[in-house]
Each structure stands twice: as C-alpha cells, then as structure tokens.
N, CA, C and O atoms as a CHARMM CRD file, in Angstrom:
* protein
*
  240
    1    1 MET  N      2.24500 182.62600 -59.99500 PROA 1      0.00000
    2    1 MET  CA     2.07200 182.85900 -58.58100 PROA 1      0.00000
    3    1 MET  C      1.53300 184.25900 -58.39800 PROA 1      0.00000
    4    1 MET  O      1.92100 185.17800 -59.12000 PROA 1      0.00000
    5    2 GLN  N      0.63700 184.43000 -57.43300 PROA 2      0.00000
    6    2 GLN  CA     0.08000 185.74300 -57.17100 PROA 2      0.00000
    7    2 GLN  C      0.04800 185.98700 -55.68000 PROA 2      0.00000
    8    2 GLN  O     -0.31100 185.11200 -54.89200 PROA 2      0.00000
    9    3 ASN  N      0.43400 187.20700 -55.30900 PROA 3      0.00000
   10    3 ASN  CA     0.37400 187.63100 -53.92300 PROA 3      0.00000
   11    3 ASN  C     -1.09000 187.79900 -53.55300 PROA 3      0.00000
   12    3 ASN  O     -1.84000 188.41300 -54.31200 PROA 3      0.00000
   13    4 ARG  N     -1.51600 187.28400 -52.43100 PROA 4      0.00000
   14    4 ARG  CA    -2.93100 187.37700 -52.06400 PROA 4      0.00000
   15    4 ARG  C     -3.33600 188.77600 -51.63000 PROA 4      0.00000
   16    4 ARG  O     -4.52800 189.05100 -51.48800 PROA 4      0.00000
   17    5 PHE  N     -2.35600 189.68200 -51.41300 PROA 5      0.00000
   18    5 PHE  CA    -2.66900 191.04000 -50.98400 PROA 5      0.00000
   19    5 PHE  C     -2.59600 192.06300 -52.10800 PROA 5      0.00000
   20    5 PHE  O     -3.14300 193.15700 -51.97400 PROA 5      0.00000
   21    6 THR  N     -1.94300 191.73800 -53.19500 PROA 6      0.00000
   22    6 THR  CA    -1.84000 192.65400 -54.32400 PROA 6      0.00000
   23    6 THR  C     -2.14300 191.88800 -55.60400 PROA 6      0.00000
   24    6 THR  O     -2.01000 190.66400 -55.63400 PROA 6      0.00000
   25    7 PRO  N     -2.54600 192.58000 -56.65400 PROA 7      0.00000
   26    7 PRO  CA    -2.89700 191.90000 -57.90200 PROA 7      0.00000
   27    7 PRO  C     -1.70500 191.54700 -58.79000 PROA 7      0.00000
   28    7 PRO  O     -1.90100 191.08500 -59.91400 PROA 7      0.00000
   29    8 PHE  N     -0.48900 191.75100 -58.32100 PROA 8      0.00000
   30    8 PHE  CA     0.68700 191.48800 -59.14400 PROA 8      0.00000
   31    8 PHE  C      1.03200 190.00800 -59.14200 PROA 8      0.00000
   32    8 PHE  O      1.08400 189.37600 -58.08800 PROA 8      0.00000
   33    9 SER  N      1.26300 189.47000 -60.30500 PROA 9      0.00000
   34    9 SER  CA     1.61400 188.05200 -60.39500 PROA 9      0.00000
   35    9 SER  C      3.03200 187.89300 -60.91800 PROA 9      0.00000
   36    9 SER  O      3.62200 188.83700 -61.44300 PROA 9      0.00000
   37   10 THR  N      3.56600 186.70100 -60.77100 PROA 10     0.00000
   38   10 THR  CA     4.91600 186.37600 -61.21000 PROA 10     0.00000
   39   10 THR  C      4.86400 185.07600 -61.99000 PROA 10     0.00000
   40   10 THR  O      4.17800 184.13000 -61.60300 PROA 10     0.00000
   41   11 ARG  N      5.60300 185.03900 -63.10000 PROA 11     0.00000
   42   11 ARG  CA     5.63700 183.81000 -63.90300 PROA 11     0.00000
   43   11 ARG  C      6.45400 182.74000 -63.19500 PROA 11     0.00000
   44   11 ARG  O      7.54800 182.99300 -62.69100 PROA 11     0.00000
   45   12 ALA  N      5.89200 181.54500 -63.17100 PROA 12     0.00000
   46   12 ALA  CA     6.56800 180.39500 -62.58600 PROA 12     0.00000
   47   12 ALA  C      6.16900 179.16700 -63.39900 PROA 12     0.00000
   48   12 ALA  O      5.13800 179.16100 -64.07100 PROA 12     0.00000
   49   13 ALA  N      7.00000 178.13100 -63.32700 PROA 13     0.00000
   50   13 ALA  CA     6.71300 176.88800 -64.04800 PROA 13     0.00000
   51   13 ALA  C      6.42900 175.79100 -63.03200 PROA 13     0.00000
   52   13 ALA  O      7.15300 175.62700 -62.05100 PROA 13     0.00000
   53   14 LEU  N      5.36900 175.05100 -63.28700 PROA 14     0.00000
   54   14 LEU  CA     4.99700 173.92400 -62.44400 PROA 14     0.00000
   55   14 LEU  C      5.24800 172.65600 -63.24100 PROA 14     0.00000
   56   14 LEU  O      4.74800 172.50300 -64.35500 PROA 14     0.00000
   57   15 GLU  N      6.02700 171.74500 -62.66100 PROA 15     0.00000
   58   15 GLU  CA     6.40600 170.51500 -63.35100 PROA 15     0.00000
   59   15 GLU  C      6.02100 169.31000 -62.50100 PROA 15     0.00000
   60   15 GLU  O      6.37400 169.23200 -61.32400 PROA 15     0.00000
   61   16 LEU  N      5.30600 168.38700 -63.09700 PROA 16     0.00000
   62   16 LEU  CA     4.91600 167.15400 -62.42300 PROA 16     0.00000
   63   16 LEU  C      5.58000 165.98900 -63.12900 PROA 16     0.00000
   64   16 LEU  O      5.38400 165.78500 -64.32700 PROA 16     0.00000
   65   17 THR  N      6.36900 165.22200 -62.38200 PROA 17     0.00000
   66   17 THR  CA     7.00100 164.02700 -62.91600 PROA 17     0.00000
   67   17 THR  C      6.49400 162.83100 -62.12100 PROA 17     0.00000
   68   17 THR  O      5.63800 162.98200 -61.24900 PROA 17     0.00000
   69   18 GLU  N      7.00400 161.67700 -62.41000 PROA 18     0.00000
   70   18 GLU  CA     6.61100 160.48600 -61.64900 PROA 18     0.00000
   71   18 GLU  C      7.06700 160.56800 -60.19400 PROA 18     0.00000
   72   18 GLU  O      6.48100 159.93200 -59.31800 PROA 18     0.00000
   73   19 ASP  N      8.11700 161.35600 -59.94000 PROA 19     0.00000
   74   19 ASP  CA     8.71800 161.40200 -58.61000 PROA 19     0.00000
   75   19 ASP  C      8.42100 162.65600 -57.81000 PROA 19     0.00000
   76   19 ASP  O      8.45800 162.61700 -56.58000 PROA 19     0.00000
   77   20 ASN  N      8.12100 163.78800 -58.48100 PROA 20     0.00000
   78   20 ASN  CA     7.94800 165.02100 -57.71500 PROA 20     0.00000
   79   20 ASN  C      7.08300 166.06200 -58.41500 PROA 20     0.00000
   80   20 ASN  O      6.76200 165.95000 -59.59800 PROA 20     0.00000
   81   21 LEU  N      6.71900 167.07800 -57.63800 PROA 21     0.00000
   82   21 LEU  CA     6.01800 168.26100 -58.10800 PROA 21     0.00000
   83   21 LEU  C      6.91600 169.43900 -57.75900 PROA 21     0.00000
   84   21 LEU  O      7.21900 169.67100 -56.58800 PROA 21     0.00000
   85   22 ARG  N      7.34100 170.18100 -58.77500 PROA 22     0.00000
   86   22 ARG  CA     8.32400 171.24700 -58.57800 PROA 22     0.00000
   87   22 ARG  C      7.81100 172.54500 -59.19500 PROA 22     0.00000
   88   22 ARG  O      7.21200 172.54700 -60.27100 PROA 22     0.00000
   89   23 CYS  N      8.05800 173.64200 -58.49300 PROA 23     0.00000
   90   23 CYS  CA     7.73100 174.97800 -58.99100 PROA 23     0.00000
   91   23 CYS  C      9.01500 175.79200 -59.05500 PROA 23     0.00000
   92   23 CYS  O      9.72400 175.92300 -58.05800 PROA 23     0.00000
   93   24 THR  N      9.31200 176.34100 -60.23900 PROA 24     0.00000
   94   24 THR  CA    10.49200 177.18000 -60.41200 PROA 24     0.00000
   95   24 THR  C     10.07100 178.54900 -60.93300 PROA 24     0.00000
   96   24 THR  O      9.14400 178.66200 -61.73500 PROA 24     0.00000
   97   25 LEU  N     10.75600 179.57800 -60.47200 PROA 25     0.00000
   98   25 LEU  CA    10.45900 180.94900 -60.90100 PROA 25     0.00000
   99   25 LEU  C     10.98600 181.21000 -62.29100 PROA 25     0.00000
  100   25 LEU  O     12.02800 180.68500 -62.68400 PROA 25     0.00000
  101   26 LYS  N     10.25200 182.03400 -63.03900 PROA 26     0.00000
  102   26 LYS  CA    10.65400 182.41400 -64.38700 PROA 26     0.00000
  103   26 LYS  C     10.95600 183.89900 -64.50400 PROA 26     0.00000
  104   26 LYS  O     11.57000 184.32700 -65.48200 PROA 26     0.00000
  105   27 GLU  N     10.52800 184.70500 -63.51200 PROA 27     0.00000
  106   27 GLU  CA    10.81400 186.13500 -63.53500 PROA 27     0.00000
  107   27 GLU  C     10.90300 186.66300 -62.11200 PROA 27     0.00000
  108   27 GLU  O     10.40200 186.05000 -61.16900 PROA 27     0.00000
  109   28 TYR  N     11.54900 187.80900 -61.98200 PROA 28     0.00000
  110   28 TYR  CA    11.77600 188.42200 -60.67300 PROA 28     0.00000
  111   28 TYR  C     10.54500 189.18400 -60.18800 PROA 28     0.00000
  112   28 TYR  O      9.83100 189.81100 -60.96900 PROA 28     0.00000
  113   29 SER  N     10.32300 189.11300 -58.89400 PROA 29     0.00000
  114   29 SER  CA     9.29900 189.90900 -58.22300 PROA 29     0.00000
  115   29 SER  C      9.78600 190.19200 -56.80700 PROA 29     0.00000
  116   29 SER  O     10.22600 189.28700 -56.09700 PROA 29     0.00000
  117   30 LYS  N      9.70400 191.44900 -56.40700 PROA 30     0.00000
  118   30 LYS  CA    10.17000 191.84400 -55.07800 PROA 30     0.00000
  119   30 LYS  C      9.39900 191.11700 -53.97800 PROA 30     0.00000
  120   30 LYS  O      9.99300 190.68400 -52.99000 PROA 30     0.00000
  121   31 TRP  N      8.06000 190.97700 -54.14400 PROA 31     0.00000
  122   31 TRP  CA     7.28500 190.32100 -53.08400 PROA 31     0.00000
  123   31 TRP  C      7.63800 188.84500 -52.96300 PROA 31     0.00000
  124   31 TRP  O      7.60300 188.29200 -51.86400 PROA 31     0.00000
  125   32 VAL  N      7.98000 188.19700 -54.07800 PROA 32     0.00000
  126   32 VAL  CA     8.38500 186.78700 -54.02500 PROA 32     0.00000
  127   32 VAL  C      9.73900 186.67400 -53.32700 PROA 32     0.00000
  128   32 VAL  O      9.94800 185.78500 -52.50200 PROA 32     0.00000
  129   33 GLU  N     10.65600 187.58200 -53.66600 PROA 33     0.00000
  130   33 GLU  CA    11.96900 187.60700 -53.01400 PROA 33     0.00000
  131   33 GLU  C     11.80400 187.71000 -51.49700 PROA 33     0.00000
  132   33 GLU  O     12.45900 186.98900 -50.74400 PROA 33     0.00000
  133   34 LYS  N     10.93200 188.60300 -51.05800 PROA 34     0.00000
  134   34 LYS  CA    10.69700 188.79900 -49.62800 PROA 34     0.00000
  135   34 LYS  C     10.01400 187.57900 -49.00400 PROA 34     0.00000
  136   34 LYS  O     10.40800 187.13000 -47.92800 PROA 34     0.00000
  137   35 ALA  N      8.98700 187.04200 -49.68100 PROA 35     0.00000
  138   35 ALA  CA     8.24800 185.90100 -49.14400 PROA 35     0.00000
  139   35 ALA  C      9.11900 184.66300 -49.00600 PROA 35     0.00000
  140   35 ALA  O      8.97000 183.89900 -48.05300 PROA 35     0.00000
  141   36 LEU  N     10.04300 184.45900 -49.97000 PROA 36     0.00000
  142   36 LEU  CA    10.91700 183.28500 -49.92400 PROA 36     0.00000
  143   36 LEU  C     12.16300 183.50700 -49.07800 PROA 36     0.00000
  144   36 LEU  O     12.85100 182.55300 -48.71300 PROA 36     0.00000
  145   37 GLY  N     12.45400 184.77600 -48.76700 PROA 37     0.00000
  146   37 GLY  CA    13.64600 185.08000 -47.98000 PROA 37     0.00000
  147   37 GLY  C     14.93400 184.87400 -48.76100 PROA 37     0.00000
  148   37 GLY  O     15.95900 184.50400 -48.18800 PROA 37     0.00000
  149   38 ILE  N     14.88500 185.11200 -50.08000 PROA 38     0.00000
  150   38 ILE  CA    16.06800 184.95800 -50.93200 PROA 38     0.00000
  151   38 ILE  C     16.53800 186.35000 -51.33900 PROA 38     0.00000
  152   38 ILE  O     15.95500 186.96300 -52.23400 PROA 38     0.00000
  153   39 SER  N     17.57600 186.84900 -50.69600 PROA 39     0.00000
  154   39 SER  CA    18.01900 188.22700 -50.93000 PROA 39     0.00000
  155   39 SER  C     18.68500 188.43400 -52.28800 PROA 39     0.00000
  156   39 SER  O     18.73300 189.56300 -52.77500 PROA 39     0.00000
  157   40 ASP  N     19.19700 187.38300 -52.90600 PROA 40     0.00000
  158   40 ASP  CA    19.88400 187.51300 -54.20000 PROA 40     0.00000
  159   40 ASP  C     19.05600 186.92200 -55.34700 PROA 40     0.00000
  160   40 ASP  O     19.61700 186.42600 -56.32300 PROA 40     0.00000
  161   41 LEU  N     17.73900 186.97200 -55.23300 PROA 41     0.00000
  162   41 LEU  CA    16.85800 186.36200 -56.22700 PROA 41     0.00000
  163   41 LEU  C     17.03300 186.96600 -57.61700 PROA 41     0.00000
  164   41 LEU  O     17.16000 186.22700 -58.59400 PROA 41     0.00000
  165   42 GLU  N     17.04200 188.28600 -57.72300 PROA 42     0.00000
  166   42 GLU  CA    17.13400 188.93600 -59.02800 PROA 42     0.00000
  167   42 GLU  C     18.40700 188.56100 -59.78500 PROA 42     0.00000
  168   42 GLU  O     18.30900 188.17000 -60.94800 PROA 42     0.00000
  169   43 PRO  N     19.59800 188.66200 -59.18500 PROA 43     0.00000
  170   43 PRO  CA    20.80200 188.27200 -59.92800 PROA 43     0.00000
  171   43 PRO  C     20.84800 186.78900 -60.29300 PROA 43     0.00000
  172   43 PRO  O     21.39600 186.42100 -61.33200 PROA 43     0.00000
  173   44 ARG  N     20.28100 185.95100 -59.45400 PROA 44     0.00000
  174   44 ARG  CA    20.25100 184.51700 -59.76200 PROA 44     0.00000
  175   44 ARG  C     19.38100 184.23600 -60.98100 PROA 44     0.00000
  176   44 ARG  O     19.75300 183.44300 -61.84600 PROA 44     0.00000
  177   45 LEU  N     18.21900 184.88900 -61.05000 PROA 45     0.00000
  178   45 LEU  CA    17.34500 184.70700 -62.20600 PROA 45     0.00000
  179   45 LEU  C     17.96800 185.29200 -63.47200 PROA 45     0.00000
  180   45 LEU  O     17.87700 184.69200 -64.54300 PROA 45     0.00000
  181   46 ARG  N     18.60400 186.46700 -63.35200 PROA 46     0.00000
  182   46 ARG  CA    19.26900 187.07600 -64.51400 PROA 46     0.00000
  183   46 ARG  C     20.39400 186.19900 -65.05000 PROA 46     0.00000
  184   46 ARG  O     20.67300 186.19400 -66.24900 PROA 46     0.00000
  185   47 ALA  N     21.03600 185.45900 -64.14800 PROA 47     0.00000
  186   47 ALA  CA    22.13900 184.57000 -64.53900 PROA 47     0.00000
  187   47 ALA  C     21.61300 183.26700 -65.15600 PROA 47     0.00000
  188   47 ALA  O     22.39700 182.43100 -65.60700 PROA 47     0.00000
  189   48 GLY  N     20.30000 183.10000 -65.17300 PROA 48     0.00000
  190   48 GLY  CA    19.72400 181.90300 -65.77700 PROA 48     0.00000
  191   48 GLY  C     19.55300 180.73000 -64.83000 PROA 48     0.00000
  192   48 GLY  O     19.23700 179.62200 -65.26300 PROA 48     0.00000
  193   49 GLU  N     19.75700 180.96200 -63.55600 PROA 49     0.00000
  194   49 GLU  CA    19.61600 179.89000 -62.57000 PROA 49     0.00000
  195   49 GLU  C     18.14000 179.52100 -62.39500 PROA 49     0.00000
  196   49 GLU  O     17.27800 180.39900 -62.36200 PROA 49     0.00000
  197   50 ALA  N     17.85900 178.25500 -62.28500 PROA 50     0.00000
  198   50 ALA  CA    16.50200 177.78400 -62.01400 PROA 50     0.00000
  199   50 ALA  C     16.28000 177.85600 -60.50700 PROA 50     0.00000
  200   50 ALA  O     16.78500 177.01800 -59.76100 PROA 50     0.00000
  201   51 VAL  N     15.52300 178.85900 -60.06100 PROA 51     0.00000
  202   51 VAL  CA    15.27300 179.04500 -58.63300 PROA 51     0.00000
  203   51 VAL  C     14.00800 178.26900 -58.26300 PROA 51     0.00000
  204   51 VAL  O     12.91700 178.56700 -58.74800 PROA 51     0.00000
  205   52 VAL  N     14.17200 177.28000 -57.40600 PROA 52     0.00000
  206   52 VAL  CA    13.07400 176.39600 -57.01900 PROA 52     0.00000
  207   52 VAL  C     12.30900 177.00100 -55.84100 PROA 52     0.00000
  208   52 VAL  O     12.89800 177.34300 -54.81600 PROA 52     0.00000
  209   53 VAL  N     10.99200 177.12800 -56.00000 PROA 53     0.00000
  210   53 VAL  CA    10.12200 177.62700 -54.92700 PROA 53     0.00000
  211   53 VAL  C      9.75900 176.47000 -54.01600 PROA 53     0.00000
  212   53 VAL  O      9.82400 176.60000 -52.79300 PROA 53     0.00000
  213   54 PHE  N      9.37900 175.34100 -54.59300 PROA 54     0.00000
  214   54 PHE  CA     9.14500 174.13700 -53.81300 PROA 54     0.00000
  215   54 PHE  C      9.39000 172.91500 -54.69200 PROA 54     0.00000
  216   54 PHE  O      9.33000 172.98400 -55.92000 PROA 54     0.00000
  217   55 ASP  N      9.66500 171.80300 -54.03200 PROA 55     0.00000
  218   55 ASP  CA     9.91700 170.54100 -54.71200 PROA 55     0.00000
  219   55 ASP  C      9.43300 169.43200 -53.78100 PROA 55     0.00000
  220   55 ASP  O     10.12900 169.05000 -52.84100 PROA 55     0.00000
  221   56 PHE  N      8.24100 168.92300 -54.05000 PROA 56     0.00000
  222   56 PHE  CA     7.64900 167.90000 -53.19700 PROA 56     0.00000
  223   56 PHE  C      7.75300 166.53100 -53.84300 PROA 56     0.00000
  224   56 PHE  O      7.52500 166.37300 -55.04300 PROA 56     0.00000
  225   57 GLY  N      8.09700 165.55500 -53.03800 PROA 57     0.00000
  226   57 GLY  CA     8.08700 164.18400 -53.52200 PROA 57     0.00000
  227   57 GLY  C      6.65800 163.70500 -53.68100 PROA 57     0.00000
  228   57 GLY  O      5.79200 164.03100 -52.86900 PROA 57     0.00000
  229   58 VAL  N      6.41000 162.92900 -54.73000 PROA 58     0.00000
  230   58 VAL  CA     5.07300 162.40300 -54.99900 PROA 58     0.00000
  231   58 VAL  C      5.02000 160.96800 -54.50500 PROA 58     0.00000
  232   58 VAL  O      5.89000 160.15700 -54.82200 PROA 58     0.00000
  233   59 ILE  N      4.01000 160.67000 -53.73800 PROA 59     0.00000
  234   59 ILE  CA     3.83100 159.31000 -53.21700 PROA 59     0.00000
  235   59 ILE  C      2.97700 158.52800 -54.21800 PROA 59     0.00000
  236   59 ILE  O      1.89000 158.95500 -54.60800 PROA 59     0.00000
  237   60 SER  N      3.49300 157.39600 -54.61000 PROA 60     0.00000
  238   60 SER  CA     2.72200 156.58800 -55.58300 PROA 60     0.00000
  239   60 SER  C      2.14900 155.35300 -54.93500 PROA 60     0.00000
  240   60 SER  O      1.47600 154.56400 -55.59900 PROA 60     0.00000
C-alpha cells in the first residue's frame, strides 16, 4: 500500500479465495494508522494480530 501524497509504502498481503478478497497489514505505518482510524495499530501488529484493511465478498 502506498500513500498517494508521500512515497512511503507499507507491506500488506492481498489474498484472493473463492469467497473473498482480503488485504491484511504486515507492518506498521503512521499514515495507515491515521487513514484507517485504528489508534492501537502498532501494538496489534507487534502482538502478531492480522489487521484486516478490507475484506470483500466475491460474487461468483
């Protein structure tokens, strides 16, 4: 993921299954924390939690 206003990017994983398309964060970024409105993002990622950015159902 990359902020459209700055060149800093953040690692995230994109997963496509038969049922959904999901994006989960892999590292902390202050701009992502602010954009998602998740104030405890850094400790959650450090604890190994899979923080989901989006999870869309796939229509077949």
